[in-house]
PyMOL Python script that loads the backbone (N, CA, C, O; Angstrom):
from pymol import cmd

cmd.read_pdbstr("""\
ATOM      1  N   UNK A   1      78.322 167.272  79.229  1.00  0.00           N
ATOM      2  CA  UNK A   1      77.842 167.978  80.645  1.00  0.00           C
ATOM      3  C   UNK A   1      77.882 169.425  80.528  1.00  0.00           C
ATOM      4  O   UNK A   1      78.838 170.028  80.041  1.00  0.00           O
ATOM      5  N   UNK A   2      76.693 170.045  81.039  1.00  0.00           N
ATOM      6  CA  UNK A   2      76.634 171.544  81.304  1.00  0.00           C
ATOM      7  C   UNK A   2      77.507 172.005  82.389  1.00  0.00           C
ATOM      8  O   UNK A   2      78.246 171.295  83.071  1.00  0.00           O
ATOM      9  N   UNK A   3      77.291 173.637  82.498  1.00  0.00           N
ATOM     10  CA  UNK A   3      77.985 173.990  83.552  1.00  0.00           C
ATOM     11  C   UNK A   3      77.728 173.940  84.679  1.00  0.00           C
ATOM     12  O   UNK A   3      78.564 174.138  85.561  1.00  0.00           O
ATOM     13  N   UNK A   4      76.255 173.604  84.930  1.00  0.00           N
ATOM     14  CA  UNK A   4      75.895 173.444  86.352  1.00  0.00           C
ATOM     15  C   UNK A   4      76.238 171.988  86.706  1.00  0.00           C
ATOM     16  O   UNK A   4      76.402 171.719  87.896  1.00  0.00           O
ATOM     17  N   UNK A   5      76.343 171.158  85.905  1.00  0.00           N
ATOM     18  CA  UNK A   5      77.170 169.844  86.398  1.00  0.00           C
ATOM     19  C   UNK A   5      78.465 170.150  86.671  1.00  0.00           C
ATOM     20  O   UNK A   5      78.907 169.874  87.786  1.00  0.00           O
ATOM     21  N   UNK A   6      79.199 170.707  85.798  1.00  0.00           N
ATOM     22  CA  UNK A   6      80.686 171.173  86.162  1.00  0.00           C
ATOM     23  C   UNK A   6      80.870 171.666  87.679  1.00  0.00           C
ATOM     24  O   UNK A   6      81.490 171.072  88.561  1.00  0.00           O
ATOM     25  N   UNK A   7      80.242 172.791  87.773  1.00  0.00           N
ATOM     26  CA  UNK A   7      80.093 173.537  89.121  1.00  0.00           C
ATOM     27  C   UNK A   7      79.810 172.612  90.259  1.00  0.00           C
ATOM     28  O   UNK A   7      80.599 172.763  91.191  1.00  0.00           O
ATOM     29  N   UNK A   8      78.761 171.557  90.463  1.00  0.00           N
ATOM     30  CA  UNK A   8      78.703 170.981  91.631  1.00  0.00           C
ATOM     31  C   UNK A   8      79.833 170.092  91.578  1.00  0.00           C
ATOM     32  O   UNK A   8      80.248 169.869  92.716  1.00  0.00           O
ATOM     33  N   UNK A   9      80.524 169.466  90.627  1.00  0.00           N
ATOM     34  CA  UNK A   9      81.548 168.521  90.552  1.00  0.00           C
ATOM     35  C   UNK A   9      82.924 169.284  91.182  1.00  0.00           C
ATOM     36  O   UNK A   9      83.754 168.897  92.005  1.00  0.00           O
ATOM     37  N   UNK A  10      82.783 170.563  90.408  1.00  0.00           N
ATOM     38  CA  UNK A  10      84.123 171.381  91.087  1.00  0.00           C
ATOM     39  C   UNK A  10      84.062 171.855  92.584  1.00  0.00           C
ATOM     40  O   UNK A  10      85.045 172.162  93.259  1.00  0.00           O
ATOM     41  N   UNK A  11      82.636 171.867  93.035  1.00  0.00           N
ATOM     42  CA  UNK A  11      82.619 172.538  94.482  1.00  0.00           C
ATOM     43  C   UNK A  11      82.735 171.116  95.367  1.00  0.00           C
ATOM     44  O   UNK A  11      83.268 171.084  96.475  1.00  0.00           O
ATOM     45  N   UNK A  12      82.318 170.281  94.892  1.00  0.00           N
ATOM     46  CA  UNK A  12      82.562 168.895  95.508  1.00  0.00           C
ATOM     47  C   UNK A  12      84.136 168.462  95.772  1.00  0.00           C
ATOM     48  O   UNK A  12      84.523 168.075  96.874  1.00  0.00           O
ATOM     49  N   UNK A  13      84.824 168.554  94.838  1.00  0.00           N
ATOM     50  CA  UNK A  13      86.247 168.369  94.706  1.00  0.00           C
ATOM     51  C   UNK A  13      86.962 169.573  95.469  1.00  0.00           C
ATOM     52  O   UNK A  13      88.064 169.290  95.937  1.00  0.00           O
ATOM     53  N   UNK A  14      86.582 170.644  95.632  1.00  0.00           N
ATOM     54  CA  UNK A  14      87.060 171.902  96.245  1.00  0.00           C
ATOM     55  C   UNK A  14      86.977 171.474  97.813  1.00  0.00           C
ATOM     56  O   UNK A  14      87.908 171.510  98.617  1.00  0.00           O
ATOM     57  N   UNK A  15      85.514 171.021  98.078  1.00  0.00           N
ATOM     58  CA  UNK A  15      85.308 170.707  99.575  1.00  0.00           C
ATOM     59  C   UNK A  15      86.302 169.476 100.150  1.00  0.00           C
ATOM     60  O   UNK A  15      86.901 169.510 101.225  1.00  0.00           O
ATOM     61  N   UNK A  16      86.324 168.528  99.298  1.00  0.00           N
ATOM     62  CA  UNK A  16      87.119 167.321  99.521  1.00  0.00           C
ATOM     63  C   UNK A  16      88.687 167.900  99.828  1.00  0.00           C
ATOM     64  O   UNK A  16      89.283 167.614 100.867  1.00  0.00           O
ATOM     65  N   UNK A  17      89.092 168.504  99.078  1.00  0.00           N
ATOM     66  CA  UNK A  17      90.436 168.825  98.993  1.00  0.00           C
ATOM     67  C   UNK A  17      90.909 169.765 100.322  1.00  0.00           C
ATOM     68  O   UNK A  17      91.895 169.697 101.055  1.00  0.00           O
ATOM     69  N   UNK A  18      89.661 170.738 100.282  1.00  0.00           N
ATOM     70  CA  UNK A  18      90.086 171.514 101.778  1.00  0.00           C
ATOM     71  C   UNK A  18      89.871 170.506 102.912  1.00  0.00           C
ATOM     72  O   UNK A  18      90.563 170.905 103.849  1.00  0.00           O
ATOM     73  N   UNK A  19      89.338 169.573 103.198  1.00  0.00           N
ATOM     74  CA  UNK A  19      88.994 168.726 104.189  1.00  0.00           C
ATOM     75  C   UNK A  19      90.647 168.172 104.190  1.00  0.00           C
ATOM     76  O   UNK A  19      91.404 168.317 105.150  1.00  0.00           O
ATOM     77  N   UNK A  20      90.995 167.540 102.950  1.00  0.00           N
ATOM     78  CA  UNK A  20      92.274 166.640 102.968  1.00  0.00           C
ATOM     79  C   UNK A  20      93.258 167.557 103.524  1.00  0.00           C
ATOM     80  O   UNK A  20      93.971 167.036 104.381  1.00  0.00           O
ATOM     81  N   UNK A  21      93.510 168.890 103.247  1.00  0.00           N
ATOM     82  CA  UNK A  21      94.498 169.957 103.484  1.00  0.00           C
ATOM     83  C   UNK A  21      94.501 170.060 104.915  1.00  0.00           C
ATOM     84  O   UNK A  21      95.597 169.953 105.464  1.00  0.00           O
ATOM     85  N   UNK A  22      93.310 170.278 105.742  1.00  0.00           N
ATOM     86  CA  UNK A  22      93.057 170.679 107.056  1.00  0.00           C
ATOM     87  C   UNK A  22      93.642 169.255 108.040  1.00  0.00           C
ATOM     88  O   UNK A  22      94.340 169.407 109.042  1.00  0.00           O
ATOM     89  N   UNK A  23      93.151 167.759 107.463  1.00  0.00           N
ATOM     90  CA  UNK A  23      93.961 166.885 108.020  1.00  0.00           C
ATOM     91  C   UNK A  23      95.401 166.768 107.832  1.00  0.00           C
ATOM     92  O   UNK A  23      96.043 166.337 108.790  1.00  0.00           O
ATOM     93  N   UNK A  24      96.010 167.072 106.777  1.00  0.00           N
ATOM     94  CA  UNK A  24      97.448 166.998 106.159  1.00  0.00           C
ATOM     95  C   UNK A  24      98.205 168.066 107.423  1.00  0.00           C
ATOM     96  O   UNK A  24      99.161 167.823 108.158  1.00  0.00           O
ATOM     97  N   UNK A  25      97.464 169.137 107.329  1.00  0.00           N
ATOM     98  CA  UNK A  25      98.069 170.349 108.418  1.00  0.00           C
ATOM     99  C   UNK A  25      98.061 169.762 109.803  1.00  0.00           C
ATOM    100  O   UNK A  25      98.992 170.099 110.534  1.00  0.00           O
ATOM    101  N   UNK A  26      97.314 169.083 110.193  1.00  0.00           N
ATOM    102  CA  UNK A  26      97.234 168.401 111.575  1.00  0.00           C
ATOM    103  C   UNK A  26      98.100 167.328 112.038  1.00  0.00           C
ATOM    104  O   UNK A  26      98.538 167.072 113.160  1.00  0.00           O
ATOM    105  N   UNK A  27      98.302 166.532 110.448  1.00  0.00           N
ATOM    106  CA  UNK A  27      99.120 165.810 110.536  1.00  0.00           C
ATOM    107  C   UNK A  27     101.027 166.016 110.429  1.00  0.00           C
ATOM    108  O   UNK A  27     101.902 165.212 110.750  1.00  0.00           O
ATOM    109  N   UNK A  28     101.138 167.328 109.888  1.00  0.00           N
ATOM    110  CA  UNK A  28     102.245 167.676 109.606  1.00  0.00           C
ATOM    111  C   UNK A  28     102.842 168.668 110.710  1.00  0.00           C
ATOM    112  O   UNK A  28     103.731 169.503 110.550  1.00  0.00           O
ATOM    113  N   UNK A  29     102.038 168.326 112.016  1.00  0.00           N
ATOM    114  CA  UNK A  29     102.726 169.275 112.911  1.00  0.00           C
ATOM    115  C   UNK A  29     104.143 169.032 113.404  1.00  0.00           C
ATOM    116  O   UNK A  29     104.627 167.903 113.474  1.00  0.00           O
ATOM    117  N   UNK A  30     104.841 170.247 113.773  1.00  0.00           N
ATOM    118  CA  UNK A  30     106.403 169.566 114.454  1.00  0.00           C
ATOM    119  C   UNK A  30     106.142 168.514 115.379  1.00  0.00           C
ATOM    120  O   UNK A  30     105.060 168.453 115.963  1.00  0.00           O
ATOM    121  N   UNK A  31     107.156 167.586 115.578  1.00  0.00           N
ATOM    122  CA  UNK A  31     107.615 166.820 116.527  1.00  0.00           C
ATOM    123  C   UNK A  31     108.382 167.048 117.678  1.00  0.00           C
ATOM    124  O   UNK A  31     109.581 166.774 117.719  1.00  0.00           O
ATOM    125  N   UNK A  32     107.715 167.570 118.683  1.00  0.00           N
ATOM    126  CA  UNK A  32     108.461 168.082 119.780  1.00  0.00           C
ATOM    127  C   UNK A  32     109.594 167.088 120.389  1.00  0.00           C
ATOM    128  O   UNK A  32     109.446 165.937 120.800  1.00  0.00           O
ATOM    129  N   UNK A  33     110.723 167.849 120.324  1.00  0.00           N
ATOM    130  CA  UNK A  33     112.120 167.343 120.945  1.00  0.00           C
ATOM    131  C   UNK A  33     111.992 166.558 122.314  1.00  0.00           C
ATOM    132  O   UNK A  33     112.742 165.646 122.661  1.00  0.00           O
ATOM    133  N   UNK A  34     111.042 167.000 122.953  1.00  0.00           N
ATOM    134  CA  UNK A  34     111.057 166.665 124.288  1.00  0.00           C
ATOM    135  C   UNK A  34     110.222 165.124 124.407  1.00  0.00           C
ATOM    136  O   UNK A  34     110.217 164.416 125.414  1.00  0.00           O
ATOM    137  N   UNK A  35     109.535 164.825 123.116  1.00  0.00           N
ATOM    138  CA  UNK A  35     108.498 163.599 123.551  1.00  0.00           C
ATOM    139  C   UNK A  35     109.177 162.463 124.072  1.00  0.00           C
ATOM    140  O   UNK A  35     110.374 162.311 123.826  1.00  0.00           O
ATOM    141  N   UNK A  36     108.541 161.650 124.766  1.00  0.00           N
ATOM    142  CA  UNK A  36     108.841 160.468 125.338  1.00  0.00           C
ATOM    143  C   UNK A  36     109.090 159.190 124.580  1.00  0.00           C
ATOM    144  O   UNK A  36     108.826 158.051 124.968  1.00  0.00           O
ATOM    145  N   UNK A  37     109.661 159.570 123.388  1.00  0.00           N
ATOM    146  CA  UNK A  37     109.702 158.265 122.191  1.00  0.00           C
ATOM    147  C   UNK A  37     110.973 158.102 122.278  1.00  0.00           C
ATOM    148  O   UNK A  37     111.880 158.899 122.519  1.00  0.00           O
ATOM    149  N   UNK A  38     110.957 156.768 122.017  1.00  0.00           N
ATOM    150  CA  UNK A  38     112.547 156.463 121.595  1.00  0.00           C
ATOM    151  C   UNK A  38     113.184 157.014 119.956  1.00  0.00           C
ATOM    152  O   UNK A  38     112.543 157.491 119.020  1.00  0.00           O
ATOM    153  N   UNK A  39     114.333 156.794 120.039  1.00  0.00           N
ATOM    154  CA  UNK A  39     114.876 157.333 118.710  1.00  0.00           C
ATOM    155  C   UNK A  39     114.349 157.184 117.367  1.00  0.00           C
ATOM    156  O   UNK A  39     114.002 158.010 116.523  1.00  0.00           O
ATOM    157  N   UNK A  40     114.383 155.684 117.392  1.00  0.00           N
ATOM    158  CA  UNK A  40     113.891 155.433 116.112  1.00  0.00           C
ATOM    159  C   UNK A  40     112.439 155.841 115.907  1.00  0.00           C
ATOM    160  O   UNK A  40     112.186 156.108 114.732  1.00  0.00           O
ATOM    161  N   UNK A  41     111.524 155.946 116.671  1.00  0.00           N
ATOM    162  CA  UNK A  41     110.216 156.510 116.571  1.00  0.00           C
ATOM    163  C   UNK A  41     110.371 157.692 116.168  1.00  0.00           C
ATOM    164  O   UNK A  41     109.881 158.107 115.117  1.00  0.00           O
ATOM    165  N   UNK A  42     111.189 158.493 117.084  1.00  0.00           N
ATOM    166  CA  UNK A  42     111.184 160.015 116.688  1.00  0.00           C
ATOM    167  C   UNK A  42     111.755 160.077 115.251  1.00  0.00           C
ATOM    168  O   UNK A  42     111.290 160.973 114.547  1.00  0.00           O
ATOM    169  N   UNK A  43     112.592 159.350 114.763  1.00  0.00           N
ATOM    170  CA  UNK A  43     112.926 159.671 113.435  1.00  0.00           C
ATOM    171  C   UNK A  43     111.748 159.122 112.188  1.00  0.00           C
ATOM    172  O   UNK A  43     111.673 159.523 111.027  1.00  0.00           O
ATOM    173  N   UNK A  44     110.939 158.139 112.839  1.00  0.00           N
ATOM    174  CA  UNK A  44     109.874 157.557 112.072  1.00  0.00           C
ATOM    175  C   UNK A  44     108.742 158.772 111.847  1.00  0.00           C
ATOM    176  O   UNK A  44     108.222 159.139 110.793  1.00  0.00           O
ATOM    177  N   UNK A  45     108.534 159.295 113.289  1.00  0.00           N
ATOM    178  CA  UNK A  45     107.621 160.739 112.986  1.00  0.00           C
ATOM    179  C   UNK A  45     108.064 161.502 112.197  1.00  0.00           C
ATOM    180  O   UNK A  45     107.284 161.831 111.303  1.00  0.00           O
ATOM    181  N   UNK A  46     109.170 161.977 112.178  1.00  0.00           N
ATOM    182  CA  UNK A  46     109.708 163.200 111.196  1.00  0.00           C
ATOM    183  C   UNK A  46     109.703 162.964 109.980  1.00  0.00           C
ATOM    184  O   UNK A  46     109.616 163.820 109.100  1.00  0.00           O
ATOM    185  N   UNK A  47     109.815 161.530 109.786  1.00  0.00           N
ATOM    186  CA  UNK A  47     109.666 161.049 108.235  1.00  0.00           C
ATOM    187  C   UNK A  47     108.694 161.080 107.796  1.00  0.00           C
ATOM    188  O   UNK A  47     108.612 161.182 106.572  1.00  0.00           O
ATOM    189  N   UNK A  48     107.318 160.992 108.740  1.00  0.00           N
ATOM    190  CA  UNK A  48     106.031 160.703 108.229  1.00  0.00           C
ATOM    191  C   UNK A  48     105.488 162.186 108.239  1.00  0.00           C
ATOM    192  O   UNK A  48     104.434 162.512 107.693  1.00  0.00           O
ATOM    193  N   UNK A  49     106.303 163.030 108.902  1.00  0.00           N
ATOM    194  CA  UNK A  49     106.093 164.520 108.928  1.00  0.00           C
ATOM    195  C   UNK A  49     106.460 164.953 107.638  1.00  0.00           C
ATOM    196  O   UNK A  49     105.559 165.467 106.976  1.00  0.00           O
ATOM    197  N   UNK A  50     107.617 164.858 107.113  1.00  0.00           N
ATOM    198  CA  UNK A  50     107.891 165.070 105.392  1.00  0.00           C
ATOM    199  C   UNK A  50     106.888 164.588 104.813  1.00  0.00           C
ATOM    200  O   UNK A  50     106.002 165.316 104.364  1.00  0.00           O
ATOM    201  N   UNK A  51     106.859 163.214 104.722  1.00  0.00           N
ATOM    202  CA  UNK A  51     105.726 162.628 103.980  1.00  0.00           C
ATOM    203  C   UNK A  51     104.337 163.654 103.964  1.00  0.00           C
ATOM    204  O   UNK A  51     103.820 163.968 102.891  1.00  0.00           O
ATOM    205  N   UNK A  52     103.903 164.043 105.028  1.00  0.00           N
ATOM    206  CA  UNK A  52     102.602 164.637 105.182  1.00  0.00           C
ATOM    207  C   UNK A  52     102.663 166.117 104.655  1.00  0.00           C
ATOM    208  O   UNK A  52     101.721 166.809 104.268  1.00  0.00           O
ATOM    209  N   UNK A  53     103.911 166.415 104.727  1.00  0.00           N
ATOM    210  CA  UNK A  53     104.174 167.990 104.344  1.00  0.00           C
ATOM    211  C   UNK A  53     104.201 168.001 102.585  1.00  0.00           C
ATOM    212  O   UNK A  53     103.865 168.974 101.909  1.00  0.00           O
ATOM    213  N   UNK A  54     104.585 166.949 102.152  1.00  0.00           N
ATOM    214  CA  UNK A  54     104.527 166.962 100.411  1.00  0.00           C
ATOM    215  C   UNK A  54     103.321 166.602  99.830  1.00  0.00           C
ATOM    216  O   UNK A  54     102.991 166.809  98.662  1.00  0.00           O
ATOM    217  N   UNK A  55     102.667 166.044 100.714  1.00  0.00           N
ATOM    218  CA  UNK A  55     101.078 165.674 100.406  1.00  0.00           C
ATOM    219  C   UNK A  55     100.171 167.059 100.592  1.00  0.00           C
ATOM    220  O   UNK A  55      99.237 167.417  99.875  1.00  0.00           O
ATOM    221  N   UNK A  56     100.681 167.694 101.692  1.00  0.00           N
ATOM    222  CA  UNK A  56      99.886 168.874 101.983  1.00  0.00           C
ATOM    223  C   UNK A  56     100.232 170.192 100.465  1.00  0.00           C
ATOM    224  O   UNK A  56      99.316 170.920 100.084  1.00  0.00           O
ATOM    225  N   UNK A  57     101.526 170.248  99.872  1.00  0.00           N
ATOM    226  CA  UNK A  57     101.799 170.985  99.161  1.00  0.00           C
ATOM    227  C   UNK A  57     101.127 170.535  98.062  1.00  0.00           C
ATOM    228  O   UNK A  57     100.406 171.363  97.506  1.00  0.00           O
ATOM    229  N   UNK A  58     101.187 169.290  97.548  1.00  0.00           N
ATOM    230  CA  UNK A  58     100.409 168.727  96.421  1.00  0.00           C
ATOM    231  C   UNK A  58      98.929 169.118  96.496  1.00  0.00           C
ATOM    232  O   UNK A  58      98.337 169.547  95.506  1.00  0.00           O
ATOM    233  N   UNK A  59      98.318 168.955  97.742  1.00  0.00           N
ATOM    234  CA  UNK A  59      96.736 169.029  97.784  1.00  0.00           C
ATOM    235  C   UNK A  59      96.669 170.834  97.748  1.00  0.00           C
ATOM    236  O   UNK A  59      95.707 171.383  97.211  1.00  0.00           O
ATOM    237  N   UNK A  60      97.608 171.510  98.273  1.00  0.00           N
ATOM    238  CA  UNK A  60      97.260 172.973  97.909  1.00  0.00           C
ATOM    239  C   UNK A  60      97.433 173.440  96.481  1.00  0.00           C
ATOM    240  O   UNK A  60      96.643 174.232  95.967  1.00  0.00           O
ATOM    241  N   UNK A  61      98.416 172.967  95.888  1.00  0.00           N
ATOM    242  CA  UNK A  61      98.254 173.024  94.273  1.00  0.00           C
ATOM    243  C   UNK A  61      97.414 172.566  93.721  1.00  0.00           C
ATOM    244  O   UNK A  61      97.171 173.302  92.764  1.00  0.00           O
ATOM    245  N   UNK A  62      96.730 171.690  93.733  1.00  0.00           N
ATOM    246  CA  UNK A  62      95.519 170.932  93.202  1.00  0.00           C
ATOM    247  C   UNK A  62      94.508 171.993  93.512  1.00  0.00           C
ATOM    248  O   UNK A  62      93.891 172.533  92.593  1.00  0.00           O
ATOM    249  N   UNK A  63      94.276 172.376  94.992  1.00  0.00           N
ATOM    250  CA  UNK A  63      93.013 173.125  95.348  1.00  0.00           C
ATOM    251  C   UNK A  63      93.140 174.314  94.529  1.00  0.00           C
ATOM    252  O   UNK A  63      92.073 174.702  94.054  1.00  0.00           O
ATOM    253  N   UNK A  64      94.413 175.152  94.175  1.00  0.00           N
ATOM    254  CA  UNK A  64      94.514 176.293  93.545  1.00  0.00           C
ATOM    255  C   UNK A  64      94.146 175.907  92.067  1.00  0.00           C
ATOM    256  O   UNK A  64      93.329 176.596  91.458  1.00  0.00           O
ATOM    257  N   UNK A  65      94.551 175.159  91.668  1.00  0.00           N
ATOM    258  CA  UNK A  65      93.760 174.492  90.397  1.00  0.00           C
ATOM    259  C   UNK A  65      92.296 174.737  90.271  1.00  0.00           C
ATOM    260  O   UNK A  65      91.739 175.585  89.573  1.00  0.00           O
ATOM    261  N   UNK A  66      91.838 173.971  90.956  1.00  0.00           N
ATOM    262  CA  UNK A  66      90.216 173.662  91.143  1.00  0.00           C
ATOM    263  C   UNK A  66      89.609 175.056  91.331  1.00  0.00           C
ATOM    264  O   UNK A  66      88.616 175.330  90.658  1.00  0.00           O
ATOM    265  N   UNK A  67      90.184 176.105  92.312  1.00  0.00           N
ATOM    266  CA  UNK A  67      89.519 177.188  92.471  1.00  0.00           C
ATOM    267  C   UNK A  67      89.649 177.910  91.006  1.00  0.00           C
ATOM    268  O   UNK A  67      88.658 178.533  90.627  1.00  0.00           O
ATOM    269  N   UNK A  68      90.650 177.875  90.267  1.00  0.00           N
ATOM    270  CA  UNK A  68      91.337 178.664  89.066  1.00  0.00           C
ATOM    271  C   UNK A  68      90.353 178.246  88.181  1.00  0.00           C
ATOM    272  O   UNK A  68      89.750 179.107  87.541  1.00  0.00           O
ATOM    273  N   UNK A  69      90.038 176.842  88.009  1.00  0.00           N
ATOM    274  CA  UNK A  69      88.843 176.687  87.254  1.00  0.00           C
ATOM    275  C   UNK A  69      87.573 176.884  87.505  1.00  0.00           C
ATOM    276  O   UNK A  69      86.761 177.167  86.624  1.00  0.00           O
ATOM    277  N   UNK A  70      87.279 176.748  88.773  1.00  0.00           N
ATOM    278  CA  UNK A  70      85.901 177.370  89.061  1.00  0.00           C
ATOM    279  C   UNK A  70      85.525 178.754  88.947  1.00  0.00           C
ATOM    280  O   UNK A  70      84.375 179.192  88.965  1.00  0.00           O
ATOM    281  N   UNK A  71      86.656 179.441  88.822  1.00  0.00           N
ATOM    282  CA  UNK A  71      86.400 181.062  88.629  1.00  0.00           C
ATOM    283  C   UNK A  71      86.309 181.365  87.063  1.00  0.00           C
ATOM    284  O   UNK A  71      85.731 182.365  86.639  1.00  0.00           O
ATOM    285  N   UNK A  72      86.924 180.426  86.240  1.00  0.00           N
ATOM    286  CA  UNK A  72      86.601 180.612  84.797  1.00  0.00           C
ATOM    287  C   UNK A  72      85.693 179.766  84.365  1.00  0.00           C
ATOM    288  O   UNK A  72      85.807 179.416  83.191  1.00  0.00           O
ATOM    289  N   UNK A  73      84.581 179.221  85.154  1.00  0.00           N
ATOM    290  CA  UNK A  73      83.568 178.474  84.588  1.00  0.00           C
ATOM    291  C   UNK A  73      82.594 179.291  83.815  1.00  0.00           C
ATOM    292  O   UNK A  73      82.181 179.027  82.686  1.00  0.00           O
ATOM    293  N   UNK A  74      82.251 180.395  84.610  1.00  0.00           N
ATOM    294  CA  UNK A  74      81.279 181.123  84.060  1.00  0.00           C
ATOM    295  C   UNK A  74      82.024 182.199  82.587  1.00  0.00           C
ATOM    296  O   UNK A  74      81.288 182.991  81.998  1.00  0.00           O
ATOM    297  N   UNK A  75      82.866 182.106  82.364  1.00  0.00           N
ATOM    298  CA  UNK A  75      83.628 183.054  81.373  1.00  0.00           C
ATOM    299  C   UNK A  75      83.438 182.238  79.719  1.00  0.00           C
ATOM    300  O   UNK A  75      83.011 181.106  79.490  1.00  0.00           O
ATOM    301  N   UNK A  76      83.813 183.040  78.975  1.00  0.00           N
ATOM    302  CA  UNK A  76      83.457 182.670  77.516  1.00  0.00           C
ATOM    303  C   UNK A  76      84.529 181.818  77.194  1.00  0.00           C
ATOM    304  O   UNK A  76      84.344 181.123  76.195  1.00  0.00           O
ATOM    305  N   UNK A  77      85.758 181.672  77.865  1.00  0.00           N
ATOM    306  CA  UNK A  77      87.187 181.146  77.656  1.00  0.00           C
ATOM    307  C   UNK A  77      87.142 179.807  78.353  1.00  0.00           C
ATOM    308  O   UNK A  77      88.169 179.139  78.234  1.00  0.00           O
ATOM    309  N   UNK A  78      86.154 179.282  79.058  1.00  0.00           N
ATOM    310  CA  UNK A  78      86.335 178.173  79.842  1.00  0.00           C
ATOM    311  C   UNK A  78      86.358 176.920  78.715  1.00  0.00           C
ATOM    312  O   UNK A  78      85.707 177.045  77.678  1.00  0.00           O
ATOM    313  N   UNK A  79      87.020 175.901  78.937  1.00  0.00           N
ATOM    314  CA  UNK A  79      87.539 174.968  78.246  1.00  0.00           C
ATOM    315  C   UNK A  79      88.321 175.194  76.854  1.00  0.00           C
ATOM    316  O   UNK A  79      88.436 174.236  76.090  1.00  0.00           O
ATOM    317  N   UNK A  80      88.791 176.298  76.559  1.00  0.00           N
ATOM    318  CA  UNK A  80      89.548 176.449  75.545  1.00  0.00           C
ATOM    319  C   UNK A  80      90.874 176.530  76.103  1.00  0.00           C
ATOM    320  O   UNK A  80      91.146 176.941  77.231  1.00  0.00           O
ATOM    321  N   UNK A  81      91.982 175.948  74.903  1.00  0.00           N
ATOM    322  CA  UNK A  81      93.428 176.180  75.448  1.00  0.00           C
ATOM    323  C   UNK A  81      93.904 177.310  75.657  1.00  0.00           C
ATOM    324  O   UNK A  81      93.659 178.125  74.768  1.00  0.00           O
ATOM    325  N   UNK A  82      94.720 177.800  76.823  1.00  0.00           N
ATOM    326  CA  UNK A  82      95.202 178.968  76.933  1.00  0.00           C
ATOM    327  C   UNK A  82      96.375 179.410  76.064  1.00  0.00           C
ATOM    328  O   UNK A  82      96.592 180.622  76.023  1.00  0.00           O
ATOM    329  N   UNK A  83      97.278 178.470  75.260  1.00  0.00           N
ATOM    330  CA  UNK A  83      97.914 178.627  74.613  1.00  0.00           C
ATOM    331  C   UNK A  83      97.502 178.929  72.904  1.00  0.00           C
ATOM    332  O   UNK A  83      97.907 179.857  72.204  1.00  0.00           O
ATOM    333  N   UNK A  84      96.630 177.887  72.553  1.00  0.00           N
ATOM    334  CA  UNK A  84      96.013 177.863  71.253  1.00  0.00           C
ATOM    335  C   UNK A  84      94.924 178.509  70.846  1.00  0.00           C
ATOM    336  O   UNK A  84      94.749 178.932  69.704  1.00  0.00           O
ATOM    337  N   UNK A  85      93.892 178.638  72.098  1.00  0.00           N
ATOM    338  CA  UNK A  85      92.512 179.210  71.712  1.00  0.00           C
ATOM    339  C   UNK A  85      91.689 178.142  71.432  1.00  0.00           C
ATOM    340  O   UNK A  85      90.521 178.334  71.094  1.00  0.00           O
TER     341      UNK A  85
END
""", "prot")
cmd.dss("prot")
cmd.show_as("cartoon", "prot")
cmd.util.cbc("prot")
cmd.orient("prot")
């Protein structure tokens, strides 16, 4: 696989991850205390918010790695182990 193919794959993955992050941000919005939902439903909403926040953090970490790899794509060191070279 050449660098142009890798570049396209990374660009696609970055775009998908950015869209996912936007979705997770909207789904992890604070749960208003004055919502007219029952206690159990409110607890379920708070739990779901926590799950979405965890997914958001994971996706943000993944995006950071994708962007890092994308920035290294055109360097001589791309594909080499950072520890052993």
